N, C-alpha and C positions, 0 to 999 in steps of 0.2 A: 540518849540511851544510857542506861546505867553501866557502870564499870564492870560489875560482875558478869553481866550478860555478854559483853564484848570479850571478856577473858574466856568464857566457856566456848564461844564461837572459835576463837583462835586455836583451841585445843583439838578441834575436830580435824580428822585426817580422812581423805577420801579412800574409800575401799575399792580398789580396781578389780577385785575378783568377781563381783557379782554382775556389774553392768559393763558391757563393751560399748564404748561410745561410738566407734566406727560402724559396728553392725547396726546400732540403733539409728544412726543418721542415714545409713544406706537403705534400711527398711522403710523409714518414713519418706524418703525421697522417691522410692519405687512405688509406694502406695499413692503418693500424690499425683504421679504422672501415669494415668491410665491411657493406653493406646486406643484411639478411635478407629476402629476397623473400617468404618465407612470411608474415611478420608484416605486410608491406605489402599483400599480397593479402587477408589476413584483415580488416584495417582497412577496405580498400576495399569488401569484401563486406558488412560490418556497416553501413557508411555507406549503401550501396545499399538494403539491406533497411529501414533507417529511413526513407529517402526513399520507398520503395514503400508502407510502412505509413502514412506521413503522407498520401500521395496517395489511398490507399484509404479512410482514415478521415475525410478532410476532409468536412465537411457540404456537401452539394450543394443549391443553391438550387432551389426549386420553381418550376415555370412559373407566370407570372402568370395569375390567374383560376382556377387549379386549387385546390380546397380540399383540405386534407389529411384532412378528415373523410370517412368512408365511410358511406353510408346503407345501412341494413339493410332488406331487403325486408319488407313486412308478412307475418307468418306467422299463420296461424289459431291461436287460443288452444288449448292442450292441454286435453284432457278433464279435468275435475276428478278429483283422486285421492280414492280412498276412504280413510277414516281406518283406520289400522292399529291393531290391538289390541296392548297391551303383551305382553311375554314373560310367559307364565303362570308360570314359575318365579320371576320378579322380583315379580310380583303376590302370590304366596304368601308370599315372604320379607318383603315390605312388611306383609302382614297379620300375620305372625307377630311382627314387631317391635312393631306396634301393640298386639297382645295382651299381649306381655311388659311394655309400658310401663304397662299397666293394673295389672299385678300389682306393680310397684315402688313403694316407699313415696315419698311426696312429701318431697323434701329441701329444697324452697324454691328461691329464685332463685340462680342461680350468678353473676350479674352484680350487683355492688353499686351502689347508686344514689348515687354520690358524684361529685365533679367528675372530668372526664376526666384521664387521666394524660398528661403531656406529657414529651417528651424533654428539653426545655429549659424553664427557668423563664420566666415572662412577663417582658418587658423592663421596666426601671424607667421610671416616668412622665417622668423628665427627658429621656429621648431620644425620647419619642413626640411631643413638640411640634414 
């Protein structure tokens, strides 16, 4: 840049009387942030429903002297029920299994008589004290 141009720029002084910087920045910030009334209404509705839910679910105290237990009137005992017979088909199947068991050869005991199996070994005696 040429030297005379820079000298002319250094002679300029700002005029504070015509433009208020703070007012201008405040106005531009306010214009850029428009409130969205839909979101405000939605937030208000959600807050109201939470307040209503809290009021409805709040435990109400019982009146003094009123028991919360309800007494049931005495009812005559019901007539004794007659025993029902098992299903005849199930009874026949059970008899058939018993007869087949008699025909099978004896293979001995399926469970060995040893110490019980454990998922973990017994703890060492040093930590049992």
